[in-house]
C-alpha positions in Angstrom: -19.7 -33.3 -41.6 -17.4 -33.7 -38.6 -18.2 -31.5 -35.6 -15.2 -29.6 -34.3 -15.1 -28.6 -30.5 -13.0 -25.5 -30.0 -11.3 -24.6 -26.8 -13.0 -22.3 -24.3 -10.2 -19.8 -24.7 -10.9 -19.7 -28.5 -14.7 -19.3 -28.0 -14.2 -16.6 -25.4 -11.7 -14.7 -27.6 -13.9 -14.4 -30.6 -16.9 -13.7 -28.4 -15.0 -10.6 -27.2 -13.9 -9.6 -30.7 -17.5 -9.9 -32.0 -19.3 -8.3 -28.9 -21.6 -5.4 -29.2 -23.4 -3.1 -26.8 -22.8 -3.6 -23.1 -20.9 -6.8 -23.6 -18.5 -4.9 -25.8 -18.2 -2.0 -23.3 -17.5 -4.2 -20.3 -16.0 -7.3 -21.7 -12.4 -8.1 -22.0 -10.1 -10.7 -23.3 -7.9 -13.0 -21.3 -4.1 -12.3 -21.4 -3.7 -16.0 -21.2 -5.6 -16.8 -24.4 -2.5 -18.0 -26.3 -1.5 -20.3 -23.5 -5.0 -21.8 -23.3 -6.0 -22.4 -27.0 -5.4 -25.7 -28.6 -2.3 -26.1 -30.8 -4.4 -26.5 -33.9 -6.2 -23.2 -33.3 -3.0 -21.2 -32.9 -2.3 -20.1 -36.6 -5.9 -18.7 -37.0 -5.9 -17.0 -33.6 -2.4 -15.4 -34.1 -3.4 -14.2 -37.5 -6.4 -12.6 -36.1 -4.4 -10.9 -33.3 -1.8 -9.7 -35.8 -4.4 -8.1 -38.0 -6.2 -6.5 -35.2 -3.1 -5.0 -33.8 -1.5 -3.9 -37.1 -4.8 -2.3 -38.2 -6.1 -0.7 -35.0 -3.5 -1.2 -32.3 -5.7 -3.5 -30.4 -4.8 -6.5 -28.2 -1.2 -5.3 -27.4 -0.9 -7.9 -24.6 -1.5 -10.8 -27.0 0.6 -9.3 -29.8 3.5 -9.3 -27.5 3.2 -13.1 -27.1 3.0 -14.1 -30.7 5.1 -16.9 -32.1 4.4 -16.5 -35.8 5.1 -12.9 -35.9 7.6 -10.5 -34.1 5.0 -8.8 -31.8 7.6 -6.9 -29.8 9.0 -5.2 -32.8 5.5 -4.4 -34.0 4.8 -2.9 -30.6 8.0 -0.8 -30.8 6.9 0.4 -34.3 3.5 1.4 -33.0 5.1 3.3 -30.2 7.4 5.2 -32.5 4.6 6.1 -34.7 2.4 7.2 -31.8 5.0 9.4 -30.4 5.8 11.1 -33.6 2.1 11.4 -34.9 0.0 12.0 -31.8 2.5 13.2 -29.2 0.9 11.9 -25.9 -1.9 9.5 -26.1 -3.4 6.9 -23.7 -3.1 4.2 -26.4 0.6 4.6 -26.4 0.7 4.3 -22.7 -0.9 1.0 -23.0 1.6 -0.1 -25.6 4.5 1.2 -23.4 3.0 -0.7 -20.5 2.9 -3.9 -22.6 6.5 -3.5 -23.7 7.7 -3.0 -20.1 5.8 -6.1 -18.9 7.1 -8.2 -21.8 10.8 -7.1 -21.7 11.4 -5.4 -18.2 13.3 -2.7 -20.0 12.7 0.4 -17.9 13.2 3.0 -20.6 9.6 2.2 -21.7 8.4 3.7 -18.3 9.8 7.1 -19.4 7.0 7.5 -22.0 4.3 6.9 -19.4 6.0 9.3 -16.9 6.0 11.9 -19.7 2.4 11.3 -20.5 1.4 11.7 -16.8 3.4 14.9 -16.4 1.7 16.4 -19.4 -1.9 15.2 -18.8 -2.1 14.5 -15.1 -4.2 11.5 -16.1 -4.9 9.4 -13.0 -5.6 6.4 -15.1 -1.9 6.4 -16.2 -0.8 6.7 -12.5 -3.0 3.7 -11.7 -1.4 1.7 -14.5 2.1 2.5 -13.2 1.2 1.5 -9.7 0.5 -2.1 -10.8 3.6 -2.6 -12.9 6.5 -4.8 -11.9 8.5 -2.8 -9.1 11.7 -1.3 -9.8 13.8 1.6 -8.3 12.9 3.9 -11.2 9.2 3.5 -10.4 9.8 4.0 -6.7 11.5 7.3 -7.3 8.7 8.4 -9.6 6.0 7.5 -7.0 8.1 9.5 -4.3 8.0 12.5 -6.5 4.3 12.3 -7.0 3.6 11.8 -3.3 5.8 14.8 -2.3 4.8 17.3 -5.1 1.4 16.6 -6.4 -1.5 18.9 -5.4 -4.1 16.2 -5.8 -4.8 13.9 -2.9 -6.1 11.2 -5.1 -2.8 11.1 -7.0 -0.8 11.1 -3.8 -2.9 8.2 -2.5 -2.2 6.2 -5.7 1.5 7.0 -5.5 1.5 5.7 -1.9 0.0 2.4 -3.3 2.8 2.3 -5.8 5.5 2.9 -3.1 4.1 0.1 -1.0 4.1 -2.2 -3.9 7.7 -1.3 -4.9 8.8 -1.9 -1.3 7.2 -5.2 -1.0 4.4 -4.4 1.5 1.9 -5.2 -1.2 2.4 -8.5 -3.0 -0.6 -8.3 -5.5 -2.0 -4.9 -6.2 -5.2 -6.5 -7.7 -6.0 -8.2 -4.4 -8.5 -5.9 -2.8 -8.3 -7.9 0.5 -4.6 -7.4 0.7 -4.9 -3.7 -0.2 -7.5 -3.2 2.5 -5.2 -4.7 5.2 -2.8 -1.8 4.6 -5.3 1.0 5.1 -3.6 1.9 8.5 -0.2 2.4 6.8 -1.8 4.3 3.8 -3.4 6.7 6.3 0.0 7.4 7.9 1.1 9.0 4.7 -1.8 11.5 4.5 -1.1 15.2 4.7 -1.8 18.4 2.7 1.5 19.8 4.0 4.5 19.1 1.7 7.1 19.5 4.5 5.2 17.1 6.6 4.9 14.7 3.8 8.7 14.8 3.4 9.1 13.9 7.1 6.6 11.1 6.8 8.4 9.6 3.8 11.6 9.7 5.7 10.0 7.9 8.6 8.5 5.3 6.2 12.0 4.7 4.6 13.4 4.4 8.2 10.9 1.6 8.9 8.9 3.6 11.4 5.6 2.6 9.7 6.4 -1.2 9.9 4.6 -1.9 13.1 1.3 -0.2 12.1 -1.2 -3.1 12.5 -2.9 -4.5 9.5 -6.7 -4.3 9.2 -7.7 -7.9 8.6 -11.2 -8.6 7.3 -11.9 -5.1 6.0 -12.5 -6.4 2.5 -13.2 -9.9 1.4 -14.6 -11.7 -1.7 -17.8 -13.6 -1.1 -20.0 -15.8 -3.2 -23.4 -14.6 -4.5 -25.1 -17.0 -2.0 -23.0 -15.7 1.0 -23.7 -12.1 0.0 -27.5 -12.7 0.1 -27.2 -14.5 3.4 -25.1 -11.7 5.0 -27.6 -9.1 3.7 -30.5 -11.0 5.4 -28.7 -11.5 8.8 -29.7 -9.4 11.7 -27.0 -6.9 12.3 -25.6 -6.4 15.8 -25.8 -3.0 17.4 -22.9 -0.8 16.3 -20.2 -0.3 18.9 -20.4 3.5 19.7 -16.5 3.6 20.1 -14.2 4.4 23.0 -12.8 7.6 24.4 -9.0 7.8 23.7 -6.3 10.5 23.5 -4.1 11.1 20.5 -2.0 13.6 18.6 -3.0 15.5 15.4 -0.7 14.0 12.9 -1.9 15.7 9.7 -4.9 17.3 8.0 -6.4 16.9 4.6 -9.5 18.4 3.2 -10.9 19.3 6.5 -10.2 15.8 7.8 -7.9 15.4 10.9 -5.6 12.4 11.0 -5.1 11.6 14.7 -2.2 9.3 15.8 -3.2 7.1 18.8 0.1 6.0 20.3 -1.4 3.3 22.6 -2.2 1.1 19.6 -0.1 2.7 16.9 -3.1 3.6 14.6 -4.1 6.6 12.4 -7.7 7.7 12.6 -9.5 10.0 10.1 -11.5 12.3 12.4 -14.0 15.2 12.3 -14.4 18.0 14.8 -17.2 17.9 17.3 -19.8 20.6 16.8 -19.2 21.7 20.4 -15.7 22.7 19.7 -15.0 26.4 19.3 -11.5 26.2 17.8 -9.6 24.0 15.3 -6.6 21.9 16.4 -3.2 22.1 14.7 -0.7 19.3 13.8 1.0 18.3 17.1 -2.0 19.2 19.4 -3.1 16.7 22.0 -6.8 15.8 21.6 -9.5 13.7 23.3 -11.1 11.5 20.7 -14.2 9.3 20.3 -12.6 6.5 18.4 -15.3 4.8 16.4 -15.3 1.3 15.1 -17.0 2.3 11.9 -16.8 5.7 10.2 -14.7 8.6 11.2 -13.8 9.3 14.8 -14.8 12.6 16.5 -12.4 15.0 18.2 -14.2 16.0 21.4 -11.6 18.4 23.0 -8.2 19.9 22.3 
């Protein structure tokens, strides 16, 4: 009997479908499966994807790329059924996301907006922050940043705004995201009126010269991680004494703007201080290289 060697994409796809336990919980399929299988495998794989999607709504990304079936129409049908039967569900968010990515039709974003407005589900907000930028998405993120009472939601909205405006090129690149920590800090505030002023400054280009933080996060190999863990660590720099202005507060953390180097530093109060500073106060700061800075005097 002739031995048939299947493509790696074929093997990985069926391993994912048949996985159990931890492998099932943490495994995933490649969105490029249909581009990487052999031509003679396509009919079987497409049939499997079609049945999985029609029966359970699974594999929407792959269903949108089918050649043998009209995957886009099937996705639309599932979306209509989901809206009429279950109202607001995360499965429908996933389908609406897939349709937007496949077609760039912005109307699909409305369902995800409505879902977030009803559920305040941060997972949906994270999905939106990674979608192809457009003006509609930017306006949505602005609204969340200005009006949400949740600091985590506002932070995700800032990531979305930075992506929409081109500061972030790849939101899945942790190193690139880490480089923009300084700009992200500049947005922080519990005060809605102050956030409105910050947004105006951002749109005016006032945040553009905030320095990037290179080397904050980088991917390393397993071998390099072991080597770095075993290396003798240099003594930590205790920091330097600088002056700055309280730019904003959030959850008892003070955001100090240091004009000399155009940086925003999360800071705690020294235990020696009797009073608390307010936005606009000039302070003396122990600016640490790692961890939060400490406000020494007002």
